[in-house]
N, C-alpha and C positions, 0 to 999 in steps of 0.2 A: 504494500500500500504506500502511496505517496501522501504524507501529511506534512504540509509545508506552511510556514509563516509567510505573510505578504504584508509589507508596510508595517512591520512590527506587531501584527495581529496573527495569532495562532489559533487553529481549531481547538475547541473544547469538546472532548468526547469522553463521556463517562465510561468507567471500566466494564459495565455490563452491556455495552454496545458491541456489535460485531461489524467489522470493516473488512471486506474481502481484500486479499493481498494485491490485487491490481486496480483497486478503487483509488480515486484521487480526491483529496479534501484539502483545500487551501484557503488561507486567510481567515476572515472574521465569520466563522461558522461555529454555532453553539448548538449542541445536541441535548435533548432530554434523555431520560432513561430508557433502556430496553429497545434501542433503535438498531436497525441493520442497514448496511450499505453494501450492495451486492456487486458482482464482477463488472468491471469496466464502467461503473458509475462515476460521474464527476460532479463534485459540489464545489463551486468556485465563488468564495466570498472575497474577491479581490477588489471590487469596485463599490461595494456596499455590503451590508451585513446580511447573514442568513441565520434565522432562528428556527430550530426544529424541535417540536414537542416530544412527548413520550410515545413509545411504541409506534414509531414511524418506520416503515420499510421503504427503502429506495432501491428499486429492483435493477437488474442487469441493464447496463447501457443508458440509464437515465441521466439526464443533465439538469442540475439545479444551478441557476445563476441569478444575477440581480442587475439593476441598472444604475450606472454611475450617477451619483448625486441626485437621483430621483426616487427609485423604487427598491427597497430591500425585498427580500423574500422571507415570508413568515409562514411556517407550516405548523398547524395545530397538532393535537394528539390523535392517535389511532388513525393515521393517514397512510394509505398505500399508494405509492407512486409506481405505476406499472413499467414493465420493460420498455426501454427506449423512449420514454416520455421526456418532454422538455418542460420545465417549470421555470419561468423567468420573471423576476421583478413583480411578484404577485403575492396575494394572501390566500392561503388555504386554511379554512377553519377546521374544527374537529370532525372526526368520523367521516372522512371523505375518501373516495376511491377515484384515482386518476388512472384511466385505462391505458393499456399498452399503446405506445406510439402517439398518445395525445400530446397536444401542445397548449400550454397555458401562458399567454403573453402578458406584457407589462400592464400593471395597474388593474389586473383582473382581481375579483374577489369571488372565491368559491365558498359559499356559506356552508355551515355544518349539515351533515347528514345528506350529502349529495354525491352524485356520480357523474364523472366526465367519461363518456364512452371511449372505447379504443378508437384511435385515429382521429378523434375530434380535435378541432382547432378553435380555441377560445381566443377571439381577436381582442386587441387592446381595449381596456376599460370595461369589459363585460362583467356583469354581476350575476352570478348564479344564485338564485334564491334557494334557501334552505329546503331540503326535501325534494330536489329536482334531479332529473336526468337530462343532461345536455349531450347532443350528438351532432355529427356532421361537420361540414366545412363550408362556411363558418358554422360553428356550433350554435345550435338553437335548443330551446327547451322542447323535449319530446314528450315528457310526462312527469307526473308526480310519483314519488316513491311511497309504497305502502310501508310506513314507519314501523309497524308492528314486527315485520320480518327484518327490516334493514339494519337496525342497531345491532342485533345479534350477529348478523352476517359480517359486518365490518369488524366487530370485536373478534369474531372467529378468525378472520384473515390476519388481523394484527397479532393475535395469539399464535397462529400458525407460524408466522415469520419469526417470532421470538423462539419458538421451538426449532425451526429450521436452522436459525443462527447458532443455537446450542449444539447442533450436530457438528458444525464447522469449528466452533470454539473448543469442543472436546478433542479435536484433532491437532490443535496447535501445540 
């Protein structure tokens, strides 16, 4: 893994987090507890800060960045960022699933208990209302989520990634 300071700011990664050996984390990045960063993921807090909550999984090939002097990236708790997703200069609240290959652009807000579908592109300044599924290019609301099933599913995914990371940490 490459964990590197930039402009005097170093990533803060709690001991219970897992970072794959070829992941890259640089600059002003602060993680919560029980997070995982998977193979080939890049988290670059070089031009602004990145704050990541508890039980966040950043899957293979995902890129997290921010916007110089404008937009930090803030990620809440129990967030899954799918394989090859791009999250840039935005806010993602708690209990959110960002699908594989999705792109979330500058100044977007993804409110709690929402899903961004695989391959969706949230264009700049989009606000995803709580409890929604957004899909397409550009992404639009396609439906509301049945919240009775959703909270348990997001918690299950977050817990699974804590379990998966344990398999890899046991091998170190």
